[in-house]
N, C-alpha and C positions, 0 to 999 in steps of 0.2 A: 520409415516415416510413421509416426504415430497417428492413429486414426480415432477420433472421438465421434460417436454417434449419438445424435439427439432424436428422440422420438417426439414429434411435435405435430400431432394432428395427422399429417400425411406421412409420418415416419420417414422424413427426409434424412438421408445419410450423406454426410460430406466430409471431406478431409479439411480439418481446420489448421493443421500444422504444415502449411504449404510453403513456408520460407525458412531458410536456415537461420538460426540464432546468430547474432553478431559475435564473431569470434574474439574481437579485441575492443571492448567497450572503451570509449574515451570519457572517463570520469570528469565532469565539467560542471559549470553553472548551467541550469536548466530552468525553463518556466513551467510552473505546475498551475493548472487552473482547477479550482474547486467549484462545482456547479451544485450548490447546496439548496436547491429549490424543493419546495413541497410537491408531492405527487399530484398530477392534475385530476381535477374533479369531473370526470366524464362518466357517462352510463357504460355499463357492461354490455357492449354491442360492437358488432363487426366494424362499424365505421369509426369507432373510437380508436382503433389501431393506428390509422394514419394520424389521427389527432394527437395521440401520445407521441408519436415519431417527431411531428412538427413541434410539439411543445418542447422536447429535449433539444431538438436542433436550435430552436430559438434561444434556449438557455445557453448552449455552447456558443452560439454566435455572439453573446454578450462579451465573451472573453477572447474570441478567436483573433481579434486584432493584435492581442499581446503575443501571438504566435507561440502558443504554449507547445511545449514538448510532450506534455502528459496532461490529460483531462481526467478528472475523477468525479464519478456520479454517485449518488446515495445508494444504500441498500434497497433492492427490490424497487428500483425507481419507476419501473413501468407496471407495477401492480396498482391498479386503481383502488382508491380508498373504499369505493362501493363494493370491491371484491375482498377486502381485507377482513371484514367482519363475518363473513360466511365462507367456510372452508369449501364448500361444494361450488359456490360461485367463483372462488379463487382458482380452483381446478379447472372450471369451464373457461375462465378467461385465459389462463396460461396455455391451455390447448388451442384456443382460438387465436391467440396472438402468434403462437408458434415461434418462429425465428425472425419474424419481420423486423422487429425493433433491432435485434442483433445485426441483421443485414444492413439496416440503415446506418448503424454505428460503424460498420466496416466501411461503407461507402464514404462516410464523413471523415474517418481517419485517413483513407487514401486520399481524398480530395485536398485535405489540409496537412498531410504529411505529419501526423501526430499520433501518439499512443493514446488509447482511451481505456479506462477501467469502467466496464459496464456491469452493474450488479443487478441480477434478476433471478426470478424463479425460472427453472427449466424442467422439462419432462425428461426423465431418464428413459433408457431403452426398456426397462422393466415396468414402465407405466407409473412408477412413483415419481417423486419430485426431489430436486435439490435447490438449495439457496446458494447461488453461485456468483463469483466474480469472474468476468471474461477480460483478459488483456488482449486488446486489439492493437496490432502494430502499425506502423506508418504506411504499410502497403495494403492495409485492410485485412490482413490475415489474423485469425485468432492464435496468438502465441502461447496462451496458457489459459487453463480453466481451474479455478479453486472452488471446491464445495465447502460450505461452512461446517467446520468440524464439530462445533458445539452449538446445534440449533437449540432453541429453548424447548422445554418439555411440551409446551403447547404446539410447537411446530412438529416435533417428532411424533407426537401421539395422535395427530389429527387423523381421523378415519377417512376424510374425503380428500385431503391434500397433504399426505404425510411426507415430511421432508427427511430424506435419508442423510445421515451425517457423512461429512467427508472423513478421510482417514489420515491425512497428513498435511503438513505445511507445504506450501508450493511456492517456489522462487523461480522466476524467469529471467533470462538475460535480455537486456535491451542495449541500445547503442550508447547509453549513459550510465549503465550499471545494472545491479540486480534488484528486481522488484518482487516483493512478497505481498500477501493479501490476508486481511482479517476482516470478518464480518461481524459486527454488533456484539452479540452475546459472547463470542469468541474471546473478547478482550478480558473476560473474568478468569481465564484459565492459564495458570503459570506454565503448565506442561506444554501447552502449545507455544507460549512465548519462548520457552527454552529450545523447542524445536527450531524456531526461527533464528534464535541467537546462534545456534550451531551452523546455520546455512548462510549466515553473514549477508543479509540483504543491504542494499543501499537505501532503499526506500520501502517503507511499508505503507500500503494503501489501505485505510480503514473506512469502508463503506458501512453505514450504520443508521439506525433509528434511535440510537442513544448516544450520549456524549462520552461517558467514561472518565471525564475530568482527569485526575491525577493518574489514572491507569494508563493513559496514552503516554504520559511522561515516563512512567516506569517501563513501559515497552520500548520506547525510544532509547532509554539508557542501557537497558539490558541487552538489546539487539544492537546498540551503537549505530542506529539507523534513523533517517528521518521518518516521521510518521505524519502522513497527510490524510486528514479525515474530511469526509463529506457526509453530512447528516441531513436527512429529508424532513426535518421539522423546523419551523421557523424560529421556535423558541431555543433551539440548540445551535451552537457555533460550529462553524468549520474551523479547523485548527491546522497549523504547521508546527511540528515540534522538531527541534534540532537533535542531533545524535548524542548529545551529552545530557539530554532531558530538558533543555531549555525551550520555552514557548516562543516561537518566532512570529506567529500570526494567530489572532483569535477574532473571527468576524461573525457577528450575529445577523439578525434579520435586516439590519441596515445595509449589510453587504453580503447577501446570500450567495452571490457569485464573486470570486476574486481570483487574482493571478499572483503568485509569490515566486520568488527566485530561490532556488536551493542549489547547493554546491556539493555534488556527490564525490568530488576530488578532496576527500577529508579523512581524517583519522582522529579517534578519541584517545587522549592520553591522561595520565595522572600527573599532578604537579611534582610528586616525588621523583627525584633523580633526573627530572626533565627541565625544570624551570631555569636552571643555571645555564642551559644551552640556548635559551630564547634570543639573547642579545646577538649571538654569532649568526644564528639563522636570519634574523632581521637584517643584520649588517650586510649579508651577501645577497638576500633576495628582496629586501624592502617590501614594497606594497604588493609584490607577487604572491606573497603568503600572508596569513593572518592567524593569530592566536585568539580564539574566542572563548572567554571564560564566563560561564553562566553564573558563577558565584556560589559559594556556600557548600559545594559538594566535592571540591578537591580535583575535579575532572575538568578538562577543557578540550576544544576541538581545534586542530590544526588544519587550515584550509589552504590549498593552492588555488590562486585565481588564474593561473596560466595553465590551460589544458596540456600544454607541452611540457609542463613540469609536474609529473605525477607526485603526489604527496608521499608515496611510499619511497620514492628516491630521496627526498628530503629527509625522511625518517632514517634511512640507512646511512646517508651522508653524515649526519650529526649524531648518530647513535641514540636516537630517540626511542623510548621503549613504549610500545602500544599498551593501552590500558588493559586489554585482555591478558597480554603477556605478563604484566605486572601482577595482576590478580593470581595467575598461575604460579608465579614465582613466589608470591606471598604465602600461598597455601603450602607450597613445598618447603619453604623456610619453617613455617609453623610446625609441619610434620616432623621435619628433622630435628627441630628443637625439642618436641615431645619425646622423641626417641632417645635423645642425648642422655646419658647416664651422668648423674650429678657427681662432682669430685668427691672422693672418699667413700664412694659406695661400690 
């Protein structure tokens, strides 16, 4: 059992990987709630910790009637604005707050049987800081911790509250598929995106204080994953991007919290060598399956709306070629063609 230790004021150490990962996730339609509220304006004081907890619980309560499978919060959601401008104050607040907000998130997830991605600063056991996303599972256990791999220069070079970069992409198993994590400035770095593409997440959670616009679509298409973003500024939208790069939801300050449905029982394909097989698939399965074409890019998403019908079975049955395999084949054909000796030479 892996153990992660957080040093937060009282140097509390606890095992956060207390429950086994789901062995056979059922990829299916799930509800995802984005809680894109601004951080609360409270003074940096002991009594503000409970006020912060209640603020985010009220925010999640706005969507809990939709029975979300996954709730997504913004980057550093419990760092008070009054602490953001002064690194020494931010360090003091982070130590003062400790793990109490995390503990409240664990209790909320357990009460409502949902996953939560809670993004926050934490104190490492060496006294420095990390900008992290915690995945809390339905039982209230912390199933994964991701540390921002590319903090900004200002974060990393702070003398009072230095953020230590993470070292790798993190993907965790859930009961509906694989979830990965991206935080704010990370979105600018293609090397991290390629790490995630190799790990094949079903959902990438983007907790941020900036939007990234078309970069979110790039990540979704490269990783063939949904991207769900929650941004903690009213001028920035929360988004849901489909695995072929199409935007499914874009909600601004009119809807800072919202719930969207996504279907992880899906695969991305190219139109080449596949489109002629569509009629036979529809003839057999009808509305149990769907071909979603975002248009203009030559790729589409095949979705199975029946959890008992894994989309990979449909792919094998009809000889449909996944987009990734087609790209590999195209590169191989190109290299073979370049090595081929021209006739008469």
